[in-house]
VOKE-712833 format. One record per residue: x, y, z of N, C-alpha, C in turn; residue in three letters; chain; residue number from 1. Coordinates in nm, 2 decimals. Example, Ala and Ser with C-alpha at 12.3 -4.5 7.8 and 13.67 -1.06 7.14 Angstrom:
VOKE-712833
PT     n.u     n.v     n.w    ca.u    ca.v    ca.w     c.u     c.v     c.w    r  c    k
PT    1.32   -0.57    0.78    1.23   -0.45    0.78    1.32   -0.33    0.78  ala  A    1
PT    1.28   -0.22    0.71    1.37   -0.11    0.71    1.29    0.00    0.79  ser  A    2
This chain:
VOKE-712833
PT     n.u     n.v     n.w    ca.u    ca.v    ca.w     c.u     c.v     c.w    r  c    k
PT    0.08   -0.12    0.00    0.00    0.00    0.00    0.09    0.12    0.00  met  A    1
PT    0.06    0.22   -0.09    0.14    0.34   -0.09    0.04    0.46   -0.06  thr  A    2
PT    0.10    0.57   -0.02    0.02    0.69    0.02    0.08    0.81   -0.05  phe  A    3
PT   -0.01    0.90   -0.09    0.03    1.02   -0.16    0.11    1.12   -0.07  glu  A    4
PT    0.09    1.11    0.06    0.16    1.20    0.15    0.17    1.13    0.29  ser  A    5
PT    0.26    1.19    0.37    0.28    1.14    0.50    0.15    1.16    0.58  glu  A    6
PT    0.08    1.27    0.56   -0.04    1.30    0.63   -0.15    1.19    0.61  glu  A    7
PT   -0.16    1.14    0.48   -0.25    1.03    0.46   -0.20    0.90    0.52  leu  A    8
PT   -0.07    0.88    0.52   -0.02    0.76    0.59   -0.05    0.76    0.74  tyr  A    9
PT   -0.02    0.88    0.80   -0.05    0.89    0.94   -0.19    0.87    0.98  leu  A   10
PT   -0.28    0.93    0.89   -0.42    0.91    0.91   -0.47    0.77    0.90  ala  A   11
PT   -0.41    0.69    0.81   -0.44    0.55    0.80   -0.39    0.47    0.92  ala  A   12
PT   -0.27    0.50    0.97   -0.23    0.44    1.09   -0.32    0.46    1.21  leu  A   13
PT   -0.37    0.59    1.22   -0.46    0.62    1.33   -0.59    0.54    1.32  glu  A   14
PT   -0.64    0.53    1.20   -0.77    0.46    1.18   -0.75    0.31    1.21  arg  A   15
PT   -0.63    0.25    1.17   -0.61    0.11    1.20   -0.59    0.08    1.35  ile  A   16
PT   -0.51    0.17    1.41   -0.48    0.14    1.55   -0.57    0.21    1.65  trp  A   17
PT   -0.65    0.30    1.61   -0.73    0.38    1.70   -0.83    0.31    1.78  gly  A   18
PT   -0.88    0.19    1.73   -0.97    0.12    1.81   -0.91    0.04    1.92  ala  A   19
PT   -0.78    0.02    1.91   -0.70   -0.06    2.01   -0.67    0.03    2.13  asp  A   20
PT   -0.69   -0.03    2.25   -0.65    0.05    2.37   -0.50    0.07    2.38  pro  A   21
PT   -0.46    0.18    2.43   -0.31    0.21    2.45   -0.26    0.11    2.55  leu  A   22
PT   -0.15    0.04    2.51   -0.09   -0.06    2.60    0.03    0.00    2.68  asp  A   23
PT    0.00    0.04    2.80    0.10    0.10    2.88    0.09    0.06    3.03  trp  A   24
PT    0.20    0.07    3.10    0.21    0.04    3.24    0.28    0.15    3.31  asp  A   25
PT    0.24    0.17    3.44    0.29    0.27    3.52    0.39    0.21    3.62  leu  A   26
PT    0.51    0.26    3.64    0.60    0.22    3.74    0.55    0.28    3.87  ile  A   27
PT    0.51    0.21    3.96    0.44    0.26    4.08    0.53    0.35    4.17  pro  A   28
PT    0.65    0.31    4.18    0.74    0.38    4.27    0.88    0.38    4.22  glu  A   29
PT    0.95    0.50    4.22    1.09    0.51    4.18    1.15    0.63    4.25  ser  A   30
PT    1.27    0.65    4.23    1.34    0.77    4.29    1.28    0.90    4.23  asn  A   31
PT    1.20    0.89    4.12    1.13    1.01    4.07    1.01    1.04    4.15  ala  A   32
PT    0.96    0.95    4.23    0.84    0.97    4.30    0.73    0.87    4.25  gly  A   33
PT    0.63    0.85    4.32    0.53    0.75    4.29    0.45    0.78    4.15  pro  A   34
PT    0.45    0.68    4.07    0.37    0.69    3.95    0.41    0.80    3.85  gly  A   35
PT    0.53    0.84    3.84    0.57    0.95    3.75    0.64    0.90    3.62  arg  A   36
PT    0.66    0.77    3.61    0.72    0.71    3.49    0.63    0.60    3.44  ile  A   37
PT    0.60    0.61    3.31    0.52    0.51    3.24    0.59    0.45    3.12  gly  A   38
PT    0.57    0.33    3.09    0.64    0.27    2.97    0.54    0.18    2.90  val  A   39
PT    0.55    0.18    2.76    0.46    0.10    2.69    0.47    0.11    2.54  gly  A   40
PT    0.36    0.07    2.47    0.36    0.07    2.33    0.33    0.20    2.27  gly  A   41
PT    0.33    0.20    2.14    0.32    0.32    2.06    0.19    0.40    2.08  gly  A   42
PT    0.20    0.53    2.05    0.09    0.62    2.05    0.04    0.62    1.90  ile  A   43
PT   -0.07    0.55    1.88   -0.11    0.52    1.74   -0.24    0.60    1.71  trp  A   44
PT   -0.30    0.67    1.81   -0.43    0.73    1.78   -0.45    0.85    1.88  ala  A   45
PT   -0.53    0.94    1.84   -0.56    1.05    1.93   -0.62    1.01    2.06  ser  A   46
PT   -0.70    0.89    2.06   -0.75    0.84    2.18   -0.64    0.79    2.28  thr  A   47
PT   -0.53    0.75    2.23   -0.42    0.72    2.31   -0.36    0.84    2.39  his  A   48
PT   -0.35    0.95    2.31   -0.31    1.08    2.37   -0.41    1.12    2.48  val  A   49
PT   -0.54    1.11    2.45   -0.64    1.14    2.55   -0.62    1.06    2.68  asp  A   50
PT   -0.59    0.93    2.67   -0.57    0.84    2.78   -0.45    0.89    2.86  arg  A   51
PT   -0.34    0.92    2.79   -0.22    0.97    2.86   -0.24    1.10    2.94  leu  A   52
PT   -0.31    1.19    2.87   -0.34    1.32    2.94   -0.43    1.30    3.06  val  A   53
PT   -0.53    1.21    3.04   -0.62    1.18    3.16   -0.55    1.12    3.27  glu  A   54
PT   -0.44    1.04    3.24   -0.36    0.98    3.35   -0.26    1.08    3.41  ala  A   55
PT   -0.25    1.20    3.35   -0.16    1.30    3.41   -0.03    1.31    3.34  gly  A   56
PT   -0.01    1.24    3.23    0.12    1.25    3.17    0.14    1.38    3.10  phe  A   57
PT    0.26    1.44    3.11    0.29    1.57    3.05    0.40    1.56    2.94  thr  A   58
PT    0.48    1.46    2.95    0.59    1.44    2.86    0.60    1.30    2.80  his  A   59
PT    0.65    1.29    2.68    0.66    1.17    2.61    0.80    1.15    2.54  val  A   60
PT    0.86    1.04    2.56    0.98    1.01    2.49    0.94    0.90    2.38  val  A   61
PT    0.95    0.94    2.26    0.92    0.85    2.15    1.05    0.79    2.11  cys  A   62
PT    1.07    0.66    2.14    1.20    0.59    2.11    1.19    0.51    1.98  ala  A   63
PT    1.08    0.52    1.91    1.06    0.45    1.79    1.07    0.54    1.67  ala  A   64
PT    1.18    0.52    1.59    1.20    0.60    1.48    1.08    0.61    1.38  glu  A   65
PT    1.01    0.50    1.37    0.90    0.49    1.28    0.78    0.56    1.33  glu  A   66
PT    0.77    0.61    1.45    0.66    0.67    1.51    0.68    0.82    1.55  leu  A   67
PT    0.79    0.87    1.52    0.82    1.01    1.56    0.71    1.11    1.51  glu  A   68
PT    0.69    1.11    1.38    0.60    1.20    1.32    0.46    1.18    1.37  ala  A   69
PT    0.42    1.06    1.38    0.28    1.03    1.43    0.27    1.07    1.58  leu  A   70
PT    0.36    1.05    1.66    0.36    1.09    1.80    0.34    1.24    1.81  ser  A   71
PT    0.43    1.31    1.73    0.42    1.46    1.74    0.29    1.51    1.69  leu  A   72
PT    0.24    1.45    1.58    0.11    1.50    1.52    0.00    1.48    1.62  arg  A   73
PT   -0.01    1.36    1.67   -0.12    1.32    1.76   -0.11    1.40    1.89  leu  A   74
PT    0.01    1.42    1.95    0.02    1.50    2.07   -0.04    1.64    2.06  ala  A   75
PT   -0.02    1.70    1.94   -0.08    1.83    1.91   -0.06    1.93    2.01  gly  A   76
PT    0.05    1.93    2.08    0.08    2.03    2.18    0.02    2.00    2.32  gly  A   77
PT   -0.05    1.89    2.33   -0.11    1.85    2.46   -0.01    1.78    2.55  arg  A   78
PT    0.09    1.72    2.49    0.21    1.66    2.56    0.33    1.71    2.49  leu  A   79
PT    0.44    1.73    2.58    0.57    1.77    2.52    0.64    1.64    2.48  thr  A   80
PT    0.67    1.63    2.35    0.73    1.51    2.30    0.87    1.53    2.26  val  A   81
PT    0.96    1.43    2.30    1.09    1.42    2.25    1.09    1.31    2.14  leu  A   82
PT    1.10    1.35    2.01    1.10    1.25    1.90    1.24    1.21    1.88  pro  A   83
PT    1.28    1.10    1.94    1.42    1.06    1.94    1.43    0.91    1.92  asp  A   84
PT    1.37    0.86    1.81    1.36    0.72    1.78    1.48    0.66    1.72  gly  A   85
PT    1.50    0.54    1.74    1.61    0.46    1.68    1.55    0.33    1.63  ile  A   86
PT    1.63    0.26    1.55    1.59    0.13    1.49    1.61    0.02    1.60  asp  A   87
PT    1.51   -0.07    1.61    1.52   -0.18    1.70    1.59   -0.29    1.63  asp  A   88
PT    1.72   -0.28    1.62    1.80   -0.37    1.54    1.89   -0.46    1.63  asp  A   89
PT    1.88   -0.45    1.76    1.96   -0.53    1.85    2.10   -0.49    1.86  gly  A   90
PT    2.15   -0.39    1.79    2.28   -0.34    1.79    2.30   -0.24    1.91  leu  A   91
PT    2.42   -0.22    1.96    2.44   -0.13    2.07    2.40    0.01    2.03  pro  A   92
PT    2.35    0.09    2.13    2.30    0.22    2.10    2.39    0.33    2.16  lys  A   93
PT    2.40    0.44    2.10    2.50    0.54    2.13    2.47    0.61    2.26  ser  A   94
PT    2.58    0.65    2.33    2.56    0.73    2.46    2.48    0.86    2.43  pro  A   95
PT    2.50    0.92    2.31    2.43    1.05    2.29    2.28    1.03    2.28  ser  A   96
PT    2.24    0.91    2.23    2.09    0.89    2.23    2.04    0.88    2.37  trp  A   97
PT    2.10    0.80    2.45    2.06    0.80    2.59    2.07    0.93    2.66  phe  A   98
PT    2.18    1.00    2.63    2.20    1.13    2.69    2.09    1.23    2.67  gly  A   99
PT    2.04    1.24    2.54    1.93    1.33    2.51    1.80    1.29    2.58  arg  A  100
PT    1.78    1.16    2.59    1.66    1.11    2.66    1.66    1.14    2.81  ile  A  101
PT    1.78    1.10    2.87    1.79    1.13    3.02    1.78    1.28    3.05  val  A  102
PT    1.85    1.36    2.97    1.84    1.50    3.00    1.70    1.55    2.99  ser  A  103
PT    1.62    1.51    2.88    1.49    1.55    2.86    1.40    1.51    2.98  phe  A  104
PT    1.41    1.38    3.02    1.33    1.33    3.13    1.36    1.39    3.26  ala  A  105
PT    1.49    1.41    3.29    1.53    1.47    3.42    1.48    1.61    3.43  leu  A  106
PT    1.49    1.68    3.32    1.44    1.82    3.31    1.29    1.82    3.34  asp  A  107
PT    1.22    1.73    3.28    1.08    1.73    3.30    1.04    1.69    3.44  ala  A  108
PT    1.11    1.60    3.50    1.08    1.55    3.63    1.12    1.65    3.74  leu  A  109
PT    1.19    1.76    3.71    1.22    1.86    3.80    1.08    1.93    3.85  his  A  110
PT    0.99    1.92    3.76    0.85    1.97    3.79    0.78    1.86    3.87  asp  A  111
PT    0.74    1.88    3.99    0.68    1.77    4.07    0.55    1.73    4.02  pro  A  112
PT    0.49    1.80    3.92    0.36    1.75    3.87    0.38    1.68    3.73  thr  A  113
PT    0.50    1.67    3.68    0.53    1.61    3.55    0.53    1.46    3.56  ala  A  114
PT    0.48    1.40    3.46    0.49    1.25    3.44    0.54    1.22    3.30  lys  A  115
PT    0.63    1.13    3.28    0.70    1.10    3.16    0.66    0.96    3.11  val  A  116
PT    0.61    0.95    2.98    0.58    0.82    2.92    0.68    0.79    2.82  tyr  A  117
PT    0.74    0.67    2.83    0.84    0.62    2.74    0.78    0.51    2.65  phe  A  118
PT    0.79    0.53    2.52    0.73    0.43    2.43    0.81    0.40    2.30  his  A  119
PT    0.79    0.29    2.25    0.84    0.25    2.12    0.71    0.19    2.05  cys  A  120
PT    0.73    0.10    1.96    0.61    0.05    1.89    0.53   -0.05    1.98  ala  A  121
PT    0.61   -0.15    2.04    0.54   -0.25    2.12    0.57   -0.24    2.27  ala  A  122
PT    0.66   -0.15    2.31    0.69   -0.14    2.45    0.77   -0.26    2.50  gly  A  123
PT    0.86   -0.31    2.42    0.94   -0.42    2.46    1.08   -0.39    2.48  ile  A  124
PT    1.14   -0.32    2.39    1.29   -0.29    2.40    1.33   -0.14    2.41  asn  A  125
PT    1.29   -0.07    2.30    1.34    0.07    2.30    1.28    0.16    2.41  arg  A  126
PT    1.15    0.16    2.42    1.09    0.24    2.53    1.13    0.20    2.67  gly  A  127
PT    1.13    0.07    2.70    1.17    0.03    2.83    1.32    0.05    2.85  pro  A  128
PT    1.41    0.04    2.75    1.55    0.07    2.76    1.57    0.22    2.79  ser  A  129
PT    1.49    0.31    2.73    1.50    0.45    2.76    1.46    0.48    2.90  ala  A  130
PT    1.35    0.42    2.95    1.31    0.43    3.09    1.41    0.38    3.18  ala  A  131
PT    1.47    0.27    3.15    1.58    0.21    3.23    1.69    0.31    3.25  tyr  A  132
PT    1.74    0.37    3.14    1.85    0.47    3.15    1.81    0.58    3.25  ala  A  133
PT    1.69    0.63    3.24    1.65    0.74    3.33    1.64    0.69    3.48  val  A  134
PT    1.59    0.57    3.50    1.60    0.51    3.63    1.74    0.50    3.69  leu  A  135
PT    1.83    0.46    3.60    1.97    0.45    3.64    2.03    0.58    3.67  arg  A  136
PT    1.99    0.68    3.59    2.04    0.82    3.62    1.98    0.88    3.75  ala  A  137
PT    1.86    0.83    3.79    1.80    0.87    3.91    1.86    0.80    4.03  leu  A  138
PT    1.95    0.71    4.01    2.02    0.65    4.12    1.99    0.50    4.15  gly  A  139
PT    1.90    0.44    4.07    1.86    0.30    4.09    1.98    0.21    4.04  his  A  140
PT    2.00    0.10    4.11    2.10    0.01    4.06    2.04   -0.06    3.94  thr  A  141
PT    2.13   -0.13    3.87    2.09   -0.21    3.75    1.98   -0.31    3.79  arg  A  142
PT    1.99   -0.38    3.90    1.90   -0.47    3.95    1.76   -0.41    3.98  thr  A  143
PT    1.77   -0.29    4.05    1.65   -0.22    4.08    1.58   -0.17    3.96  glu  A  144
PT    1.65   -0.11    3.87    1.59   -0.06    3.75    1.52   -0.17    3.67  ala  A  145
PT    1.59   -0.28    3.65    1.52   -0.40    3.58    1.40   -0.44    3.65  phe  A  146
PT    1.40   -0.45    3.78    1.29   -0.50    3.86    1.17   -0.40    3.85  ala  A  147
PT    1.20   -0.27    3.86    1.09   -0.17    3.85    1.02   -0.18    3.72  leu  A  148
PT    1.09   -0.19    3.61    1.03   -0.20    3.48    0.96   -0.33    3.46  ile  A  149
PT    1.02   -0.44    3.49    0.96   -0.57    3.47    0.85   -0.61    3.57  arg  A  150
PT    0.85   -0.55    3.69    0.74   -0.57    3.78    0.61   -0.50    3.72  asp  A  151
PT    0.64   -0.38    3.66    0.52   -0.31    3.60    0.49   -0.37    3.46  ala  A  152
PT    0.59   -0.41    3.38    0.57   -0.45    3.25    0.65   -0.58    3.22  arg  A  153
PT    0.59   -0.70    3.26    0.67   -0.82    3.25    0.72   -0.86    3.11  pro  A  154
PT    0.65   -0.81    3.01    0.70   -0.84    2.87    0.82   -0.76    2.83  glu  A  155
PT    0.86   -0.66    2.91    0.97   -0.58    2.87    1.10   -0.66    2.85  ala  A  156
PT    1.17   -0.64    2.74    1.29   -0.70    2.71    1.41   -0.62    2.76  gly  A  157
PT    1.40   -0.49    2.75    1.51   -0.40    2.79    1.64   -0.44    2.72  ile  A  158
PT    1.64   -0.47    2.59    1.75   -0.52    2.52    1.88   -0.43    2.52  leu  A  159
PT    1.85   -0.30    2.54    1.96   -0.20    2.53    2.01   -0.16    2.66  tyr  A  160
PT    1.99   -0.23    2.77    2.03   -0.20    2.90    2.19   -0.18    2.91  ala  A  161
PT    2.26   -0.27    2.85    2.41   -0.26    2.85    2.46   -0.13    2.79  asp  A  162
PT    2.40   -0.09    2.68    2.43    0.04    2.62    2.39    0.16    2.71  ser  A  163
PT    2.28    0.14    2.78    2.23    0.25    2.87    2.33    0.26    2.99  ala  A  164
PT    2.37    0.15    3.04    2.47    0.15    3.15    2.60    0.22    3.11  asp  A  165
PT    2.65    0.19    2.99    2.77    0.25    2.94    2.75    0.40    2.92  arg  A  166
PT    2.63    0.44    2.87    2.60    0.58    2.86    2.59    0.66    2.99  ala  A  167
PT    2.53    0.60    3.09    2.51    0.67    3.22    2.65    0.69    3.28  ile  A  168
PT    2.73    0.58    3.27    2.87    0.59    3.33    2.95    0.70    3.25  asp  A  169
PT    2.95    0.69    3.12    3.03    0.77    3.03    2.99    0.91    3.03  gly  A  170
PT    2.86    0.94    3.04    2.82    1.08    3.04    2.81    1.15    3.17  leu  A  171
PT    2.85    1.07    3.27    2.86    1.13    3.41    2.73    1.16    3.48  gly  A  172
PT    2.62    1.09    3.44    2.50    1.12    3.52    2.52    1.06    3.66  phe  A  173
PT    2.51    1.14    3.76    2.55    1.12    3.89    2.48    1.00    3.96  ala  A  174
PT    2.36    0.97    3.92    2.28    0.87    3.99    2.32    0.73    3.97  gly  A  175
PT    2.37    0.69    3.86    2.39    0.55    3.83    2.48    0.48    3.93  gly  A  176
PT    2.43    0.37    3.99    2.51    0.28    4.08    2.52    0.14    4.02  arg  A  177
PT    2.62    0.07    4.05    2.64   -0.07    4.00    2.52   -0.16    4.04  ala  A  178
């Protein structure tokens, strides 16, 4: 199937996925405070944005390269979005990618009313790995960060955790502990 424009393509995705509920989970407690970090699948429809806003989310990290434009369009200024997607190819990820995400999330979390949602397409690797990096930067150990994410979202693979650990250490985020 081909589309004449990106706008038509994005509209088709929203029609296809709009009937599906947003698949997300809330990390109940972390060093960011209770319920301030969520992780899950893609924002495919305006109803998904509605659900996030109703749940109090203010910021979104889109870790899926293929969903950046759709996330931005659907958020429509209702959520602050960091469109910083990568390919889910199983290869190591750059410290600069994690650095942008951690800086964005920590800046957002300085506001005690902010909540950050991390997503990729399915909520298995890229989104959870991005949330993992932030939890590490907030001072959680590797074991704690894994447990927080997997307790909330058992299907999370967090494939890029090793890259996140190298980034946290290399970029000097103070919170990361072994």
